[in-house]
N, C-alpha and C positions, 0 to 999 in steps of 0.2 A: 524437300530436304530441309532439315532443321539446322540452324546455325548454332554454334556454341555460344553460351552467354559469357560475357566478360564481367569484370567487377563493376563496370559502370552500369550494367543492366540490373545488378542485384543490390548495389549499395543504396542506402537510404540515409539522408543526413540525420535522421532520428535514431539510427541504430544504437548509438552510444547511450542515449536516454532510455531507449527500450530495454537495453541490457541492464542498466542501472535499476530500473523498475523491477525487472525479473529477479535480480539479486535480492532486492528488498523483500519481494514477495516469497522468496525461498525459505523464510523462517516461519514456522507454524504459529508462534506467538503473534507475529505481525499480522498474519491472516486472521487470527482470532480478534485482534484489536480492530481490524477493519470491519469484521463482522459485527462487533459491538457498535461501532460508529455508524454502520449502515442503518441502525435503528434510530439514530439521532445524535445530536450533540451531547457530549458528556464532559464533566469536569474530570481532571486527572484523578481527583480524590474518589471518583466513582469507578474509574478504570482499574486502579491498583488492586482493590480487594478481589477482583475477578481472577487474579493470577497468583501463583505461588512465587512471586518475585517481589523484591522491595521497590520502593519508589524510584531509586536510581536506575534499576534495571528496566523498568517500564519507561522511564524518561528516555533512555537510550533508544529503545524501540520506537517511541513516538518521534524522536528526532530523526531517525533514519527514514521513517515514513514521510515526515515533513520535507526532508531534503529531496526526496524522490518526487515530491509534488502530489502525493496521494492524500494527504490530510493538511488541514490548516488549523490555526488556533486563534483565540482571542483571549485577552486578559480582562477580568472583571475583579477589581480589587486585588486580592492576593491569589485568587483562583485563576487557573488557566482552563479554558474550555476547548475541546477538540471536536472536529467534525471532518467528514470527508470533504476533500477539496472540490469535488464535482460528483454529480449523480452517476457519472459513467464509471467511477471507481467501484461502486456497488455492482454495476453491470459487469465489469471486468471480473470481479470476484465470483459472481454467479456463473459466468462463462467458464472460468477456470474450474469451478466445481463440476460443471457439466462435462467438461473434457476429461477431468480426472475419473469420472464414473465410466467413461468409455473403455478405459484400460483395465 
């Protein structure tokens, strides 16, 4: 006989963070930015021309990705360079693409 699961059985202390990451990943431009950064570190000046958005629009997307812990940055003079925060972010992106192909 199976017992019913209660909230303690299914709650995870990381649920809020996982939901935040899901919300950030829900925007196609952010996915495209991650795909670019999966190839290696890029200056913001190299990212902007890839999109039909202005600098401030791309900056908002980069900030959201950074807040979620998916990317990190470093400053070199006046330039800011962006990269994936961890190699597993690229793995997450690939896994999401594989799952999307299932449906």
